[in-house]
All heavy atoms as TSV, in Angstrom:
chain	resi	resn	atom	element	x	y	z
A	1	MET	N	N	-163.119	-177.128	55.274
A	1	MET	CA	C	-163.822	-176.070	54.628
A	1	MET	C	C	-165.372	-176.162	54.843
A	1	MET	O	O	-165.816	-177.269	54.587
A	1	MET	CB	C	-163.377	-175.885	53.111
A	1	MET	CG	C	-164.257	-174.867	52.377
A	1	MET	SD	S	-163.775	-174.818	50.724
A	1	MET	CE	C	-162.667	-173.431	50.801
A	2	ILE	N	N	-165.918	-175.110	55.241
A	2	ILE	CA	C	-167.371	-175.221	55.373
A	2	ILE	C	C	-168.126	-174.845	54.104
A	2	ILE	O	O	-167.777	-173.816	53.450
A	2	ILE	CB	C	-167.931	-174.137	56.374
A	2	ILE	CG1	C	-167.297	-174.481	57.802
A	2	ILE	CG2	C	-169.434	-174.112	56.533
A	2	ILE	CD1	C	-167.570	-173.519	58.862
A	3	THR	N	N	-168.807	-175.744	53.522
A	3	THR	CA	C	-169.632	-175.572	52.264
A	3	THR	C	C	-171.001	-176.001	52.559
A	3	THR	O	O	-171.478	-176.556	53.507
A	3	THR	CB	C	-169.134	-176.473	51.158
A	3	THR	OG1	O	-169.308	-177.893	51.507
A	3	THR	CG2	C	-167.595	-176.312	50.933
A	4	ARG	N	N	-171.900	-175.456	51.608
A	4	ARG	CA	C	-173.343	-175.845	51.676
A	4	ARG	C	C	-173.483	-177.298	51.736
A	4	ARG	O	O	-174.253	-177.896	52.510
A	4	ARG	CB	C	-174.059	-175.174	50.496
A	4	ARG	CG	C	-175.576	-175.503	50.489
A	4	ARG	CD	C	-176.332	-174.875	49.340
A	4	ARG	NE	N	-176.384	-173.519	49.687
A	4	ARG	CZ	C	-175.987	-172.448	48.890
A	4	ARG	NH1	N	-175.534	-172.870	47.655
A	4	ARG	NH2	N	-176.087	-171.229	49.066
A	5	GLU	N	N	-172.748	-178.061	50.933
A	5	GLU	CA	C	-172.865	-179.433	50.791
A	5	GLU	C	C	-172.447	-180.154	52.121
A	5	GLU	O	O	-173.091	-181.018	52.571
A	5	GLU	CB	C	-172.085	-179.978	49.673
A	5	GLU	CG	C	-172.560	-179.589	48.272
A	5	GLU	CD	C	-172.262	-178.215	47.872
A	5	GLU	OE1	O	-171.286	-177.558	48.440
A	5	GLU	OE2	O	-172.879	-177.634	46.976
A	6	ALA	N	N	-171.380	-179.664	52.724
A	6	ALA	CA	C	-170.939	-180.229	53.966
A	6	ALA	C	C	-171.993	-180.188	55.125
A	6	ALA	O	O	-172.257	-180.989	55.905
A	6	ALA	CB	C	-169.599	-179.655	54.428
A	7	LEU	N	N	-172.534	-178.912	55.091
A	7	LEU	CA	C	-173.646	-178.636	56.174
A	7	LEU	C	C	-174.962	-179.518	55.893
A	7	LEU	O	O	-175.597	-180.043	56.823
A	7	LEU	CB	C	-173.935	-177.147	56.205
A	7	LEU	CG	C	-172.830	-176.251	56.709
A	7	LEU	CD1	C	-173.155	-174.831	56.622
A	7	LEU	CD2	C	-172.418	-176.589	58.142
A	8	GLN	N	N	-175.287	-179.602	54.576
A	8	GLN	CA	C	-176.482	-180.374	54.238
A	8	GLN	C	C	-176.268	-181.802	54.445
A	8	GLN	O	O	-177.229	-182.505	54.675
A	8	GLN	CB	C	-176.813	-180.082	52.779
A	8	GLN	CG	C	-177.486	-178.657	52.490
A	8	GLN	CD	C	-177.659	-178.378	51.208
A	8	GLN	OE1	O	-177.003	-178.959	50.253
A	8	GLN	NE2	N	-178.652	-177.471	50.893
A	9	ASP	N	N	-175.078	-182.298	54.394
A	9	ASP	CA	C	-174.699	-183.640	54.545
A	9	ASP	C	C	-174.687	-184.118	56.026
A	9	ASP	O	O	-174.423	-185.331	56.303
A	9	ASP	CB	C	-173.304	-183.929	53.901
A	9	ASP	CG	C	-172.919	-185.425	53.874
A	9	ASP	OD1	O	-173.886	-186.226	53.629
A	9	ASP	OD2	O	-171.781	-185.672	53.874
A	10	GLY	N	N	-174.896	-183.181	56.933
A	10	GLY	CA	C	-174.829	-183.553	58.337
A	10	GLY	C	C	-173.492	-183.393	59.090
A	10	GLY	O	O	-173.346	-183.832	60.154
A	11	TRP	N	N	-172.538	-182.691	58.436
A	11	TRP	CA	C	-171.224	-182.496	58.999
A	11	TRP	C	C	-171.321	-181.888	60.340
A	11	TRP	O	O	-170.595	-182.344	61.295
A	11	TRP	CB	C	-170.408	-181.647	58.001
A	11	TRP	CG	C	-169.037	-181.234	58.614
A	11	TRP	CD1	C	-167.952	-181.916	58.713
A	11	TRP	CD2	C	-168.756	-179.952	59.097
A	11	TRP	NE1	N	-167.017	-181.134	59.289
A	11	TRP	CE2	C	-167.481	-179.899	59.629
A	11	TRP	CE3	C	-169.522	-178.719	59.165
A	11	TRP	CZ2	C	-166.842	-178.831	60.132
A	11	TRP	CZ3	C	-168.943	-177.638	59.869
A	11	TRP	CH2	C	-167.610	-177.662	60.265
A	12	LEU	N	N	-172.101	-180.804	60.543
A	12	LEU	CA	C	-172.188	-180.182	61.826
A	12	LEU	C	C	-172.728	-181.071	62.905
A	12	LEU	O	O	-172.217	-181.032	64.012
A	12	LEU	CB	C	-172.866	-178.895	61.653
A	12	LEU	CG	C	-173.003	-177.963	62.968
A	12	LEU	CD1	C	-171.655	-177.593	63.337
A	12	LEU	CD2	C	-173.929	-176.727	62.684
A	13	GLU	N	N	-173.724	-181.842	62.599
A	13	GLU	CA	C	-174.283	-182.793	63.567
A	13	GLU	C	C	-173.333	-183.799	64.025
A	13	GLU	O	O	-173.191	-184.145	65.142
A	13	GLU	CB	C	-175.541	-183.431	62.947
A	13	GLU	CG	C	-176.806	-182.474	62.880
A	13	GLU	CD	C	-176.691	-181.700	61.632
A	13	GLU	OE1	O	-175.778	-181.859	60.788
A	13	GLU	OE2	O	-177.563	-180.789	61.483
A	14	ARG	N	N	-172.485	-184.307	63.001
A	14	ARG	CA	C	-171.461	-185.305	63.440
A	14	ARG	C	C	-170.423	-184.656	64.305
A	14	ARG	O	O	-169.879	-185.209	65.247
A	14	ARG	CB	C	-170.851	-185.990	62.127
A	14	ARG	CG	C	-171.871	-186.864	61.382
A	14	ARG	CD	C	-171.128	-187.650	60.230
A	14	ARG	NE	N	-170.521	-186.885	59.273
A	14	ARG	CZ	C	-171.152	-186.313	58.191
A	14	ARG	NH1	N	-172.461	-186.547	58.078
A	14	ARG	NH2	N	-170.553	-185.590	57.268
A	15	LEU	N	N	-170.011	-183.448	63.973
A	15	LEU	CA	C	-169.009	-182.734	64.764
A	15	LEU	C	C	-169.528	-182.530	66.269
A	15	LEU	O	O	-168.828	-182.725	67.150
A	15	LEU	CB	C	-168.584	-181.410	64.085
A	15	LEU	CG	C	-167.631	-180.652	64.698
A	15	LEU	CD1	C	-166.257	-181.309	64.785
A	15	LEU	CD2	C	-167.514	-179.251	64.139
A	16	ALA	N	N	-170.777	-182.181	66.327
A	16	ALA	CA	C	-171.412	-182.010	67.631
A	16	ALA	C	C	-171.366	-183.304	68.454
A	16	ALA	O	O	-171.170	-183.405	69.728
A	16	ALA	CB	C	-172.705	-181.357	67.492
A	17	GLN	N	N	-171.696	-184.419	67.776
A	17	GLN	CA	C	-171.690	-185.685	68.475
A	17	GLN	C	C	-170.318	-186.078	68.985
A	17	GLN	O	O	-170.217	-186.618	70.049
A	17	GLN	CB	C	-172.239	-186.807	67.517
A	17	GLN	CG	C	-173.742	-186.691	67.181
A	17	GLN	CD	C	-174.209	-187.675	66.191
A	17	GLN	OE1	O	-173.374	-188.358	65.512
A	17	GLN	NE2	N	-175.476	-187.799	66.017
A	18	VAL	N	N	-169.326	-185.883	68.204
A	18	VAL	CA	C	-167.920	-186.119	68.667
A	18	VAL	C	C	-167.614	-185.323	69.805
A	18	VAL	O	O	-167.100	-185.726	70.828
A	18	VAL	CB	C	-166.947	-185.853	67.517
A	18	VAL	CG1	C	-165.513	-185.894	68.042
A	18	VAL	CG2	C	-167.193	-186.963	66.430
A	19	ALA	N	N	-167.938	-183.984	69.722
A	19	ALA	CA	C	-167.562	-183.036	70.909
A	19	ALA	C	C	-168.463	-183.440	72.057
A	19	ALA	O	O	-167.970	-183.329	73.194
A	19	ALA	CB	C	-167.851	-181.691	70.454
A	20	GLY	N	N	-169.708	-183.685	71.819
A	20	GLY	CA	C	-170.593	-184.137	72.897
A	20	GLY	C	C	-170.247	-185.380	73.623
A	20	GLY	O	O	-170.372	-185.486	74.912
A	21	GLY	N	N	-169.541	-186.212	72.821
A	21	GLY	CA	C	-169.005	-187.528	73.526
A	21	GLY	C	C	-167.881	-187.221	74.414
A	21	GLY	O	O	-167.578	-188.140	75.217
A	22	ARG	N	N	-167.233	-186.096	74.352
A	22	ARG	CA	C	-166.140	-185.687	75.262
A	22	ARG	C	C	-166.713	-185.058	76.565
A	22	ARG	O	O	-165.960	-184.412	77.301
A	22	ARG	CB	C	-165.236	-184.805	74.591
A	22	ARG	CG	C	-164.472	-185.539	73.446
A	22	ARG	CD	C	-163.250	-184.705	73.072
A	22	ARG	NE	N	-163.687	-183.314	72.682
A	22	ARG	CZ	C	-163.585	-182.738	71.482
A	22	ARG	NH1	N	-163.226	-183.416	70.458
A	22	ARG	NH2	N	-163.971	-181.464	71.287
A	23	GLY	N	N	-168.009	-185.114	76.775
A	23	GLY	CA	C	-168.592	-184.514	77.967
A	23	GLY	C	C	-168.979	-183.048	77.775
A	23	GLY	O	O	-169.407	-182.371	78.744
A	24	GLU	N	N	-168.786	-182.464	76.681
A	24	GLU	CA	C	-169.169	-181.098	76.474
A	24	GLU	C	C	-170.637	-180.977	76.218
A	24	GLU	O	O	-171.279	-181.872	75.707
A	24	GLU	CB	C	-168.366	-180.389	75.312
A	24	GLU	CG	C	-166.980	-180.483	75.535
A	24	GLU	CD	C	-166.202	-179.927	74.244
A	24	GLU	OE1	O	-166.764	-179.340	73.393
A	24	GLU	OE2	O	-165.042	-180.402	74.043
A	25	ALA	N	N	-171.291	-179.931	76.676
A	25	ALA	CA	C	-172.712	-179.780	76.480
A	25	ALA	C	C	-172.996	-179.053	75.164
A	25	ALA	O	O	-172.897	-177.904	75.043
A	25	ALA	CB	C	-173.380	-178.955	77.581
A	26	LEU	N	N	-173.345	-179.846	74.178
A	26	LEU	CA	C	-173.667	-179.464	72.927
A	26	LEU	C	C	-175.148	-179.752	72.553
A	26	LEU	O	O	-175.487	-180.904	72.745
A	26	LEU	CB	C	-172.756	-179.934	71.803
A	26	LEU	CG	C	-171.299	-179.473	71.905
A	26	LEU	CD1	C	-170.422	-180.155	70.837
A	26	LEU	CD2	C	-171.181	-177.972	71.820
A	27	GLN	N	N	-175.904	-178.892	72.005
A	27	GLN	CA	C	-177.204	-179.220	71.583
A	27	GLN	C	C	-177.499	-178.528	70.213
A	27	GLN	O	O	-177.338	-177.385	70.180
A	27	GLN	CB	C	-178.263	-178.721	72.654
A	27	GLN	CG	C	-179.570	-179.065	72.284
A	27	GLN	CD	C	-180.682	-178.522	73.173
A	27	GLN	OE1	O	-180.322	-177.968	74.266
A	27	GLN	NE2	N	-181.844	-178.773	72.968
A	28	ILE	N	N	-177.888	-179.237	69.309
A	28	ILE	CA	C	-178.323	-178.678	68.015
A	28	ILE	C	C	-179.800	-178.996	67.786
A	28	ILE	O	O	-180.225	-180.056	67.960
A	28	ILE	CB	C	-177.594	-179.374	66.850
A	28	ILE	CG1	C	-176.018	-178.982	67.026
A	28	ILE	CG2	C	-178.089	-178.848	65.527
A	28	ILE	CD1	C	-175.294	-179.569	65.930
A	29	ARG	N	N	-180.615	-177.961	67.620
A	29	ARG	CA	C	-182.047	-178.093	67.429
A	29	ARG	C	C	-182.337	-178.795	66.099
A	29	ARG	O	O	-181.641	-178.514	65.138
A	29	ARG	CB	C	-182.651	-176.689	67.457
A	29	ARG	CG	C	-182.637	-175.984	68.716
A	29	ARG	CD	C	-183.351	-174.694	68.753
A	29	ARG	NE	N	-183.352	-174.078	69.960
A	29	ARG	CZ	C	-183.771	-172.849	70.303
A	29	ARG	NH1	N	-184.416	-172.201	69.249
A	29	ARG	NH2	N	-183.717	-172.318	71.484
A	30	SER	N	N	-183.409	-179.608	66.170
A	30	SER	CA	C	-183.864	-180.310	64.998
A	30	SER	C	C	-184.464	-179.242	64.026
A	30	SER	O	O	-184.840	-178.187	64.408
A	30	SER	CB	C	-184.842	-181.367	65.320
A	30	SER	OG	O	-186.090	-180.695	65.847
A	31	GLU	N	N	-184.680	-179.715	62.761
A	31	GLU	CA	C	-185.394	-178.829	61.811
A	31	GLU	C	C	-186.727	-178.445	62.302
A	31	GLU	O	O	-187.226	-177.333	62.184
A	31	GLU	CB	C	-185.489	-179.454	60.437
A	31	GLU	CG	C	-184.123	-179.511	59.729
A	31	GLU	CD	C	-183.527	-178.181	59.422
A	31	GLU	OE1	O	-184.227	-177.258	59.155
A	31	GLU	OE2	O	-182.307	-178.038	59.598
A	32	ALA	N	N	-187.516	-179.480	62.980
A	32	ALA	CA	C	-188.834	-179.115	63.501
A	32	ALA	C	C	-188.811	-178.128	64.611
A	32	ALA	O	O	-189.559	-177.248	64.713
A	32	ALA	CB	C	-189.446	-180.454	63.956
A	33	GLU	N	N	-187.808	-178.272	65.500
A	33	GLU	CA	C	-187.691	-177.282	66.625
A	33	GLU	C	C	-187.303	-175.805	66.042
A	33	GLU	O	O	-187.848	-174.823	66.524
A	33	GLU	CB	C	-186.482	-177.708	67.594
A	33	GLU	CG	C	-186.890	-178.916	68.343
A	33	GLU	CD	C	-185.666	-179.525	69.165
A	33	GLU	OE1	O	-184.521	-179.563	68.633
A	33	GLU	OE2	O	-185.925	-179.909	70.287
A	34	LEU	N	N	-186.429	-175.849	65.079
A	34	LEU	CA	C	-186.079	-174.564	64.397
A	34	LEU	C	C	-187.310	-173.926	63.728
A	34	LEU	O	O	-187.642	-172.726	63.877
A	34	LEU	CB	C	-184.989	-174.667	63.355
A	34	LEU	CG	C	-183.676	-175.025	64.024
A	34	LEU	CD1	C	-182.617	-175.292	62.945
A	34	LEU	CD2	C	-183.121	-173.871	64.911
A	35	ALA	N	N	-188.159	-174.761	63.059
A	35	ALA	CA	C	-189.378	-174.168	62.447
A	35	ALA	C	C	-190.406	-173.796	63.421
A	35	ALA	O	O	-190.992	-172.647	63.234
A	35	ALA	CB	C	-189.960	-175.377	61.502
A	36	ASP	N	N	-190.498	-174.447	64.490
A	36	ASP	CA	C	-191.358	-174.065	65.600
A	36	ASP	C	C	-190.903	-172.701	66.271
A	36	ASP	O	O	-191.767	-171.814	66.443
A	36	ASP	CB	C	-191.439	-175.120	66.644
A	36	ASP	CG	C	-192.389	-174.685	67.728
A	36	ASP	OD1	O	-193.551	-174.500	67.413
A	36	ASP	OD2	O	-192.023	-174.739	68.932
A	37	CYS	N	N	-189.754	-172.462	66.447
A	37	CYS	CA	C	-189.111	-171.276	66.965
A	37	CYS	C	C	-189.354	-170.150	66.045
A	37	CYS	O	O	-189.800	-169.057	66.477
A	37	CYS	CB	C	-187.608	-171.493	67.347
A	37	CYS	SG	S	-186.807	-170.125	68.004
A	38	ARG	N	N	-189.002	-170.400	64.784
A	38	ARG	CA	C	-189.320	-169.221	63.742
A	38	ARG	C	C	-190.828	-168.839	63.628
A	38	ARG	O	O	-191.123	-167.706	63.667
A	38	ARG	CB	C	-188.931	-169.638	62.350
A	38	ARG	CG	C	-187.380	-169.659	62.177
A	38	ARG	CD	C	-186.991	-169.820	60.773
A	38	ARG	NE	N	-187.425	-171.074	60.158
A	38	ARG	CZ	C	-186.722	-172.238	60.253
A	38	ARG	NH1	N	-185.594	-172.286	60.734
A	38	ARG	NH2	N	-187.271	-173.324	59.698
A	39	GLY	N	N	-191.686	-169.917	63.669
A	39	GLY	CA	C	-193.120	-169.718	63.700
A	39	GLY	C	C	-193.583	-168.831	64.810
A	39	GLY	O	O	-194.418	-167.885	64.699
A	40	LYS	N	N	-193.112	-169.191	66.030
A	40	LYS	CA	C	-193.435	-168.397	67.148
A	40	LYS	C	C	-192.926	-166.932	67.176
A	40	LYS	O	O	-193.675	-166.078	67.551
A	40	LYS	CB	C	-192.912	-169.071	68.504
A	40	LYS	CG	C	-193.674	-170.393	68.777
A	40	LYS	CD	C	-193.068	-171.023	70.072
A	40	LYS	CE	C	-193.861	-172.355	70.278
A	40	LYS	NZ	N	-193.167	-173.155	71.530
A	41	ALA	N	N	-191.745	-166.820	66.772
A	41	ALA	CA	C	-191.191	-165.401	66.615
A	41	ALA	C	C	-192.001	-164.633	65.597
A	41	ALA	O	O	-192.313	-163.390	65.824
A	41	ALA	CB	C	-189.655	-165.470	66.210
A	42	LEU	N	N	-192.248	-165.252	64.496
A	42	LEU	CA	C	-193.009	-164.471	63.404
A	42	LEU	C	C	-194.539	-164.312	63.765
A	42	LEU	O	O	-195.177	-163.394	63.238
A	42	LEU	CB	C	-192.825	-165.170	62.018
A	42	LEU	CG	C	-191.452	-165.096	61.512
A	42	LEU	CD1	C	-191.307	-165.991	60.188
A	42	LEU	CD2	C	-191.004	-163.686	61.183
A	43	ALA	N	N	-195.035	-165.095	64.560
A	43	ALA	CA	C	-196.429	-164.962	64.984
A	43	ALA	C	C	-196.675	-163.573	65.655
A	43	ALA	O	O	-197.747	-163.021	65.641
A	43	ALA	CB	C	-196.889	-166.081	65.865
A	44	ARG	N	N	-195.682	-163.197	66.331
A	44	ARG	CA	C	-195.777	-161.830	67.026
A	44	ARG	C	C	-195.516	-160.605	66.130
A	44	ARG	O	O	-195.715	-159.556	66.434
A	44	ARG	CB	C	-194.716	-161.800	68.203
A	44	ARG	CG	C	-194.960	-162.836	69.176
A	44	ARG	CD	C	-194.085	-162.673	70.487
A	44	ARG	NE	N	-192.646	-162.783	70.089
A	44	ARG	CZ	C	-191.852	-163.846	70.216
A	44	ARG	NH1	N	-192.336	-164.895	70.666
A	44	ARG	NH2	N	-190.635	-163.737	70.000
A	45	HIS	N	N	-195.110	-160.907	64.918
A	45	HIS	CA	C	-194.655	-159.838	63.983
A	45	HIS	C	C	-196.004	-159.397	63.199
A	45	HIS	O	O	-196.784	-160.238	62.786
A	45	HIS	CB	C	-193.652	-160.344	62.956
A	45	HIS	CG	C	-193.065	-159.261	62.097
A	45	HIS	ND1	N	-192.141	-158.376	62.613
A	45	HIS	CD2	C	-193.364	-158.823	60.907
A	45	HIS	CE1	C	-191.782	-157.621	61.640
A	45	HIS	NE2	N	-192.518	-157.835	60.609
A	46	PRO	N	N	-196.154	-158.053	63.059
A	46	PRO	CA	C	-197.374	-157.552	62.421
A	46	PRO	C	C	-197.415	-158.047	60.933
A	46	PRO	O	O	-196.403	-158.045	60.153
A	46	PRO	CB	C	-197.169	-156.059	62.375
A	46	PRO	CG	C	-196.187	-155.718	63.511
A	46	PRO	CD	C	-195.322	-156.983	63.544
A	47	ALA	N	N	-198.574	-158.582	60.496
A	47	ALA	CA	C	-198.706	-159.050	59.149
A	47	ALA	C	C	-198.460	-157.952	58.143
A	47	ALA	O	O	-198.778	-156.830	58.244
A	47	ALA	CB	C	-200.126	-159.648	59.019
A	48	GLY	N	N	-197.783	-158.354	56.986
A	48	GLY	CA	C	-197.561	-157.372	55.979
A	48	GLY	C	C	-196.305	-156.512	56.139
A	48	GLY	O	O	-196.111	-155.604	55.284
A	49	ARG	N	N	-195.661	-156.594	57.300
A	49	ARG	CA	C	-194.491	-155.752	57.550
A	49	ARG	C	C	-193.208	-156.539	57.258
A	49	ARG	O	O	-193.206	-157.674	57.332
A	49	ARG	CB	C	-194.444	-155.337	59.021
A	49	ARG	CG	C	-195.706	-154.645	59.601
A	49	ARG	CD	C	-195.772	-153.035	59.264
A	49	ARG	NE	N	-194.549	-152.391	59.572
A	49	ARG	CZ	C	-194.297	-151.736	60.795
A	49	ARG	NH1	N	-195.153	-151.793	61.789
A	49	ARG	NH2	N	-193.167	-151.091	60.961
A	50	ASP	N	N	-192.186	-155.732	56.734
A	50	ASP	CA	C	-190.928	-156.310	56.492
A	50	ASP	C	C	-190.348	-156.905	57.818
A	50	ASP	O	O	-190.648	-156.445	58.909
A	50	ASP	CB	C	-189.926	-155.250	55.976
A	50	ASP	CG	C	-190.218	-154.763	54.619
A	50	ASP	OD1	O	-191.043	-155.459	53.849
A	50	ASP	OD2	O	-189.718	-153.730	54.161
A	51	VAL	N	N	-189.547	-158.006	57.542
A	51	VAL	CA	C	-188.781	-158.566	58.703
A	51	VAL	C	C	-187.275	-158.354	58.346
A	51	VAL	O	O	-186.805	-158.671	57.279
A	51	VAL	CB	C	-189.059	-160.146	58.760
A	51	VAL	CG1	C	-188.130	-160.695	59.760
A	51	VAL	CG2	C	-190.480	-160.314	59.038
A	52	TRP	N	N	-186.555	-157.663	59.229
A	52	TRP	CA	C	-185.148	-157.360	58.972
A	52	TRP	C	C	-184.422	-158.452	59.721
A	52	TRP	O	O	-184.621	-158.891	60.874
A	52	TRP	CB	C	-184.843	-156.023	59.581
A	52	TRP	CG	C	-185.350	-154.915	58.754
A	52	TRP	CD1	C	-186.629	-154.575	58.409
A	52	TRP	CD2	C	-184.597	-153.967	58.116
A	52	TRP	NE1	N	-186.779	-153.487	57.647
A	52	TRP	CE2	C	-185.485	-153.035	57.429
A	52	TRP	CE3	C	-183.236	-153.632	58.058
A	52	TRP	CZ2	C	-185.050	-151.947	56.634
A	52	TRP	CZ3	C	-182.711	-152.576	57.272
A	52	TRP	CH2	C	-183.683	-151.733	56.590
A	53	VAL	N	N	-183.317	-159.012	58.976
A	53	VAL	CA	C	-182.422	-159.947	59.577
A	53	VAL	C	C	-181.083	-159.372	59.615
A	53	VAL	O	O	-180.599	-158.906	58.594
A	53	VAL	CB	C	-182.459	-161.297	58.701
A	53	VAL	CG1	C	-181.493	-162.293	59.323
A	53	VAL	CG2	C	-183.900	-161.846	58.634
A	54	PHE	N	N	-180.429	-159.450	60.700
A	54	PHE	CA	C	-178.984	-158.845	60.854
A	54	PHE	C	C	-178.074	-160.014	60.624
A	54	PHE	O	O	-178.154	-161.049	61.331
A	54	PHE	CB	C	-178.763	-158.366	62.328
A	54	PHE	CG	C	-177.391	-157.891	62.625
A	54	PHE	CD1	C	-176.882	-156.781	62.035
A	54	PHE	CD2	C	-176.628	-158.700	63.368
A	54	PHE	CE1	C	-175.718	-156.308	62.252
A	54	PHE	CE2	C	-175.329	-158.250	63.723
A	54	PHE	CZ	C	-174.885	-157.048	63.089
A	55	GLY	N	N	-177.232	-159.814	59.684
A	55	GLY	CA	C	-176.108	-160.842	59.389
A	55	GLY	C	C	-174.847	-160.230	59.755
A	55	GLY	O	O	-174.300	-159.388	59.152
A	56	TYR	N	N	-174.102	-160.845	60.846
A	56	TYR	CA	C	-172.870	-160.250	61.338
A	56	TYR	C	C	-171.717	-161.115	60.726
A	56	TYR	O	O	-171.735	-162.371	60.825
A	56	TYR	CB	C	-172.812	-160.286	62.842
A	56	TYR	CG	C	-171.529	-159.910	63.372
A	56	TYR	CD1	C	-171.124	-158.572	63.489
A	56	TYR	CD2	C	-170.645	-160.851	63.854
A	56	TYR	CE1	C	-169.893	-158.195	64.016
A	56	TYR	CE2	C	-169.385	-160.528	64.403
A	56	TYR	CZ	C	-169.044	-159.135	64.447
A	56	TYR	OH	O	-167.905	-158.797	65.051
A	57	GLY	N	N	-170.664	-160.482	60.257
A	57	GLY	CA	C	-169.429	-161.129	59.854
A	57	GLY	C	C	-169.696	-162.302	58.906
A	57	GLY	O	O	-169.980	-162.217	57.860
A	58	SER	N	N	-169.345	-163.509	59.526
A	58	SER	CA	C	-169.346	-164.780	58.652
A	58	SER	C	C	-170.747	-165.095	58.195
A	58	SER	O	O	-170.855	-165.790	57.177
A	58	SER	CB	C	-168.769	-165.942	59.491
A	58	SER	OG	O	-169.694	-166.218	60.636
A	59	LEU	N	N	-171.742	-164.534	58.787
A	59	LEU	CA	C	-173.110	-164.923	58.235
A	59	LEU	C	C	-173.495	-164.249	56.957
A	59	LEU	O	O	-174.209	-164.740	56.137
A	59	LEU	CB	C	-174.157	-164.345	59.224
A	59	LEU	CG	C	-174.251	-165.110	60.636
A	59	LEU	CD1	C	-175.338	-164.423	61.497
A	59	LEU	CD2	C	-174.503	-166.532	60.431
A	60	ILE	N	N	-172.666	-163.168	56.613
A	60	ILE	CA	C	-172.797	-162.532	55.277
A	60	ILE	C	C	-172.436	-163.405	54.122
A	60	ILE	O	O	-173.130	-163.495	53.145
A	60	ILE	CB	C	-172.087	-161.266	55.254
A	60	ILE	CG1	C	-172.581	-160.185	56.317
A	60	ILE	CG2	C	-172.019	-160.585	53.869
A	60	ILE	CD1	C	-171.792	-159.055	56.591
A	61	TRP	N	N	-171.449	-164.262	54.326
A	61	TRP	CA	C	-170.985	-165.196	53.200
A	61	TRP	C	C	-171.447	-166.576	53.483
A	61	TRP	O	O	-171.077	-167.488	52.623
A	61	TRP	CB	C	-169.359	-165.074	53.109
A	61	TRP	CG	C	-168.732	-165.754	54.331
A	61	TRP	CD1	C	-168.226	-165.127	55.408
A	61	TRP	CD2	C	-168.488	-167.194	54.555
A	61	TRP	NE1	N	-167.760	-165.962	56.258
A	61	TRP	CE2	C	-167.966	-167.311	55.866
A	61	TRP	CE3	C	-168.743	-168.240	53.826
A	61	TRP	CZ2	C	-167.550	-168.494	56.375
A	61	TRP	CZ3	C	-168.415	-169.557	54.410
A	61	TRP	CH2	C	-167.835	-169.657	55.665
A	62	ASN	N	N	-172.191	-166.808	54.491
A	62	ASN	CA	C	-172.615	-168.191	54.784
A	62	ASN	C	C	-173.135	-168.924	53.592
A	62	ASN	O	O	-174.101	-168.513	53.055
A	62	ASN	CB	C	-173.647	-168.228	55.963
A	62	ASN	CG	C	-173.977	-169.626	56.521
A	62	ASN	OD1	O	-174.017	-170.485	55.733
A	62	ASN	ND2	N	-174.081	-169.627	57.746
A	63	PRO	N	N	-172.454	-170.043	53.211
A	63	PRO	CA	C	-173.004	-170.801	52.126
A	63	PRO	C	C	-174.385	-171.419	52.198
A	63	PRO	O	O	-174.908	-171.870	51.278
A	63	PRO	CB	C	-171.953	-171.819	51.877
A	63	PRO	CG	C	-171.348	-172.094	53.237
A	63	PRO	CD	C	-171.382	-170.772	53.908
A	64	CYS	N	N	-174.914	-171.418	53.262
A	64	CYS	CA	C	-176.293	-171.989	53.496
A	64	CYS	C	C	-177.373	-170.941	53.585
A	64	CYS	O	O	-178.498	-171.272	53.705
A	64	CYS	CB	C	-176.272	-172.880	54.791
A	64	CYS	SG	S	-175.443	-174.376	54.603
A	65	VAL	N	N	-176.963	-169.644	53.572
A	65	VAL	CA	C	-177.971	-168.575	53.673
A	65	VAL	C	C	-178.251	-168.194	52.212
A	65	VAL	O	O	-177.315	-167.643	51.500
A	65	VAL	CB	C	-177.462	-167.435	54.507
A	65	VAL	CG1	C	-178.478	-166.197	54.406
A	65	VAL	CG2	C	-177.321	-167.807	55.845
A	66	HIS	N	N	-179.530	-168.337	51.687
A	66	HIS	CA	C	-179.891	-168.012	50.383
A	66	HIS	C	C	-180.429	-166.534	50.448
A	66	HIS	O	O	-181.335	-166.251	51.269
A	66	HIS	CB	C	-180.928	-168.937	49.869
A	66	HIS	CG	C	-180.378	-170.252	49.669
A	66	HIS	ND1	N	-179.658	-170.720	48.562
A	66	HIS	CD2	C	-180.473	-171.413	50.442
A	66	HIS	CE1	C	-179.324	-171.926	48.700
A	66	HIS	NE2	N	-179.860	-172.295	49.866
A	67	VAL	N	N	-179.895	-165.627	49.637
A	67	VAL	CA	C	-180.520	-164.207	49.606
A	67	VAL	C	C	-180.933	-163.894	48.295
A	67	VAL	O	O	-180.688	-164.532	47.293
A	67	VAL	CB	C	-179.307	-163.214	50.018
A	67	VAL	CG1	C	-179.033	-163.375	51.477
A	67	VAL	CG2	C	-178.110	-163.394	49.209
C-alpha cells in the first residue's frame, strides 16, 4: 500500500534500486534536482499570476500531495 509514510521513508528509492539492479534504466531525481527543475519552470511564469496544476487520476488522491 502506498502511504505518505512509505514514500517519505524512501520506499520508492529502494524499489528503484532493486529494479535498477536488474538492468532496467530507472532514474529518480534528487530533491535538489526537483527543486532546481521547479525553480526554472516557475522563473518563466509571470509574477503574481496563478499557477495551475493538473492532477490526473491517482494524483488526485496521492497521499504525498498536500492541497
